N, C-alpha and C positions, 0 to 999 in steps of 0.2 A: 313658743312653735305657735305660728300662726293658726288655729283653727276657725272655720267658717262656722262650728256650730259648738255648744258647751257640751253637749253627748260626746263629740270626739277626744275633749279632752279626759273623761274619766272611763273610755271604754278602749280595749284594749287600744293602750296609748303606741306610739309608733316611736322606736330608736332613733331620736333627731341623729344621732352619729349615721346612721344610715341614708340619710337623705343627700348629701353631696355626691356620693356615687350616683344615687338613683336620677338625681341632676344630670349628671352628665350621659349618664345611657339614654335619657328622653331626648336630651340636644343628640344624640348619637341620632335616634328613629329620626328625628326629625329633618336630619337631612335627605332621609328618602321619601319623604311624606311630602311633596312638593304642592298637593290639589289641598288637602290639609290645610296646609300653610295659608294659603293663596284666600281662603274660606276664613281662617279665623281672624285675619286682616279684613276682611270683610266685614264680619261679626263684631269686630273693633268699632267697627264703624256704626251699624246701622242698627246692631243691638236687638235683634231679632228677638231671643230668649230674655228679655229684659225683665227683672221679678220672678220668673217662672222657675219653681221649685223642680227639681229634676232628680229621680233617682236612677242611676247608671248601674245594672248588673253586668257584668264584663269579667276576662280575664283581664286583670291586675297587672300589665307589660307596659313596657313602656309605649306601645303605639295606643293602647288605650289611656296612657298620660297623657298625651297630645289631644286626643281627643276631648277631653275633660278639660282640658286648659283651651279649648277653641268652644266648648261650650261655655265656657267661663266668660269666656272673650265676648260673647255672646247676650251677657248679662244672665244667664242660666245660675240660682243658687244649687248648686250641685252636690249630691254626695256618690260614694259608688261603695259596692259589694260587689262581694266575688262570686262569679257563678262556676266555678271548678276548685273543689279543697285543697288541690296542687297545683292552680297556675298563675296564684300568686306572686309576686317579685317582690318581698319586703322592703328592699329599698324604693324601690319606686314607689310604694304605699306611702314610708314615709316623706319623699319630697315634695309628694301632690299633698299631704295632711301640711307641712308647711308654705304651700300655695294657697292655704285655705279651703278646700277640699276635702272635708272626710272619708275616711278610707276607714271600710268595717270588713277587712280580709285578714289572714295568716296564712303564709303556706304552709300546709300538710296540717288543716283544724281537719277535725271531725265532723262526722257529719250533723250531729248536735251544734256544733259553734256555727257551722256554715249556715247552717237553717237560724239561729238565732242573729247572726251579721245581717238575713234577711228581712227579719222583724225588727232589728233596730232600725234600718236606713228606711223602712216602712214608717216609723215614727215621723219622717221628714213631711209625710203627708204629699207624695208627688205629683204634680200637676202632669208630665210627662216619664214614662219611664221607657230607658233604653233596655230592654232584657235578651240575654242571649243564654237560649234554651228553656224559656218560660216559666224559668220558677217564679218568680216575681209578679207575674201574670197573673198565675193560678191562685199562688199565695191570696193576691190580693182579694181574687172574687170568691175564695173559700172563706176565710177569715179577716177579711177587710173590706166588708161591704159599704160602713161608713164610709168609706174613703172614696168609692166608685162615681159619687155627683161631682167631685170635684177633678178628676182622670180627663184629661182631654184626648189622650190618645198615648198608642204607644208605640215602639221601632223594635223588631226583631231579627236578631241577625245571623242565626242559625237556622239549618235545614230540621231540625229535630222540634226545634219552638214552634216555625212556621206551621208545621206538621200536627202540633200540641192547639195551637190558634186556629187553625181552620177544624179542628174538630171541634171545639168551643163553639166556633159560629155555628156549623151545622148541626151543635144539639140545642142551640138557641140560646147559650147561655153569656157570652160575650158581650161584657156589658161599654167598651167604648172601641173606636177604630184602631186597629192596628195595620202597622206599614210594615208589610216585607221586604225588610232591606236585603235577605239571603236570595231573594229571587230577581233583583236587578241584575241587570248584564252585565253592568259594571264590577259587580259583588260577586256571584258565582265560576260566571268563564273566567275571572284570573282568581280570586282568593280561594276557592273551591280545586281546582285543578292546579295552579303552577302554587299558589301557597299550602295547600295542604300535601298534595304531592312530594314539596321539597320538604317541609316542616317536619311530616311524618316520617322519614326518613332520617333525618338530620336526630330525633330525639330517639330511633330505634340504635343508631350507630353511637350516640352518646353511651348512651346506656351499655352497650355488650361490645362496642368498638370490632364487630366481624365483618367478614368481608361478603358484599353482599353476590358478586358474582359466581354465579355455579349454583347456587343455590335454587331450591325449589319454593318459591315464594305467592302465595293464596292471598288473594284478595277479594276478600265479603266484600259486596256490594259496587257494580260499574254506576252509578250520579257522579256527577263530575269531580267529586271528590276519589270516588275510586277509580276513574279517570286519570286523575293526576299521579296516584300513586302507583297504578299498573304501570303507566306511561315512563315513572322516572327508575322503577326499581328495574322494568326492560333495560332501560338505557344505564345501568349499572351491572348487566351482564347477567342478570335473574331470569330464571324461567318463571314467566309467569301463567298463573292458573287464574281464571275470573269464574267467581260464583256469583249466581244472579235468579231472582225469584218474579225477576219482568222480562218476557220475551223480547220486547224491540230492545232493552238494553242488552241481553244478552246476544241477542245479536250481532248490534252495534258492538260488542268483545269480541263475536267470532270476526266480523271483516276489520276488524282492527287488528287481527293477525296472533290474538292469545286464545290458549286451549279453554274452551267452557264448561264446566261438567258440575254437575251438584256438592254440596258439601262432604257426603259422606264420601263420594268416588277418589274427590282431592286430598281431604286429611290425610289419609295414609303416608300420601308422598312429600307433605309440605316439611320443608326448613322451619319455614316459617309462614304464619296465618297474621293478617293485619284485616280487622275487619271495619268498616265504612258504611253502616245500613241504617241507623238509627234506629234498631227494631231490640228486642229482645234474645238472649240463647242463641246467637246465632254461629256461635261455639258450642257445641252442647253436651251432655255426657257421651253419648255414644259416640262423638269424635274424638274425644278425651281417650275413651277406648281404644278407640281405632290408629291414633296420632303412632308415631316410632319414638323412639326413645332422645329426647335432647329437642324435639322439637320444641319452638318458640311460638307466643301469643303476644298479640299488641292489639290496642285498640285506636281507633282514630276517630270516631265517632263521639257524640255528645257526652251520653253519660255511659256509665262502667256497667251497663247491663249487659252488653256484646258479649262476653264471654261471661258461659256460665260459672261464676265463682265460685259459689256456694255447693253447686254440684263438683266441683273440683275439691273444694275444702274439704268436703265428705270422703271422697274417694282418698285422700294423700292422709287423713287424720293428722297422725305427730309429724307425718313425711314431707314437711314444710321445715322452709329457712332461705334465708336471706344469703343471697353469694356474691352481692354487689348491690351500690345503691339500684333503687328500682329495676332490679334483678331477681324476681324469687324463682324457687323452686319445690314444684310439686313431684312428691315420688309414691308411686302405688306401683304392685304388682310388677315389682324388677325394673321399673321404667321412672323417668323424669320426664317432667315438662317444663318448660320455662314461660312467664308469664311476667311482661314488662310494664312498669308505670302503675303497679296495683290494679292494671285494665283498666285506666283513667287516658283520658287523653294524651297519648305518648308526645307527641310533638309538646305539648305544655308540661307535662308530668319532669319528663328530662330531658328538654331543651327549652326554647324561648318562645315557640311559637312561629307563628307565621313572619315571613319577612317585613319589614317595615312597607314597602313599596307596595307590595301588595294590599296590604293594610291601610293604606292612603286611601285607595277606592272606596274600600269596605265603608272606613267609617266617615268620609267627604257623604256618602252616601247616609248617614245616620245622623250626621248635622244638618244636613239638607233636610233631611227629613225630617227632625224633631221640628224647624223653623218651619215647616211646612204644615205640621197640624198644629200648629200654635195659629199660622194663617188662617187656615180653613177648619177650625174648628167647628165651627157653626154648620156647614156645609158637609162633613162625613157622618155615614152610618156606623153602625154597630158592626164592623165587618173587617174581614183582613182586605186587605189593598197592598196591590203592586205599588212599587216608586213611581214618581208620575214619569214618564216617558221624558221629558223636558232635562227633568233632574239627570236621567241617567247620561244622556245626550252632554247635557254640560261638562259634568265629572270627566267625561270620555275626550272630551277638548281640552280641558284644561292639564291633564296626563297626559296627552299627545305634544301640547305647546310647552308643556316642562320636558318633555321627551326630546324635543325642538323636529319634531317629526310633522310633517307639513300631508295635506291632502287634496285631493280637487274637491271644486265643487260645481254644480251643475250649471250649465250656460242658459240663458232664459228658454232657447232652442229644445233646450236638453229637457227641462222641465215640464214645457207646453207638450210635450211629444209624450211625455209620461202619464201626462194626468188627461190626456185625451182618447176619448173612445176610438174615434175612429182616425187614431193613429196605424199605420201599417208600414210593410214596406215596399 
């Protein structure tokens, strides 16, 4: 079994018999990732990451595997660890190890093992970090200060991670530049809205096999992920209620035709509540008490903090059992409530995450942002940056080309008109 590091040979060894299935699934995902495929060919020729030690903390899925192989083609000496204990696809991990990319992740690992994997991956002494949720970035700042001088920068995949890293910048503790890939237009407009919208429902349906039509579904949070979930739930025939704390987003939800109300009013009617806020205790003790018998809860936020599971466990006591994979029942006061996927990301806990075609753009941003950090490392400050506009537009151009879609271009006359303050009717 080929590996890129001796450490990978004696730490959570991957079963090589899983690798063939993993390779086939990686190839299948690649069919839907034409932008990343084009970038890989460019990377193979130009080698923009030559000799760079890179740590990617991500969901170990077929789409992430294609990103890892692209980074490797660009010359990176890469290792991977998981950004969620339930999201690893073990056959994919095995296939990557055979390609010479150590992977420290096992599906279903407990929190202690999850953090141990992060610490082990950090022994790689990364110069570039690709993070998903900021667990590696925060761990480096707290426990591995000796590595900071060599770190050129990091990229961040998800809203939760960007929030944490912006808080670090505001507090004056961020020690290297971070590019907020999540904020790229070609990421959050598509990955968060269409990817999360579809894959969240995919996870719920795989776990439960319920009919969505006719259900009252409460969507907590109307950011890009919440918009996608609400849109898809309505499309399947649900009556959708949105809860929000942001007045502008709440107004947008109302203008989009959804009912909007506080959680305390929405919870009693809910057949299913889906959280997508990135916050803590979005469904709390008082909501459990108000919910009706048989109501279900699922989370689509990064961490398993949105449903107050500790409070629910205390309320249920011994009244807790597993009904089927990813479906737990909590019974108290003569009623039962259902939690899906242990309150973790339901689209990855019970399904396969986002479709490859939207991750194509997200991971194209990751690959090009990593190259940008290496190229501009001497010019970047210790703060959180947006993805450069030229990268965003290049990814959109490549995606349109792959979809055989043509668009107009400005004529010289039109360009002059738009750039002239004297222009008028």
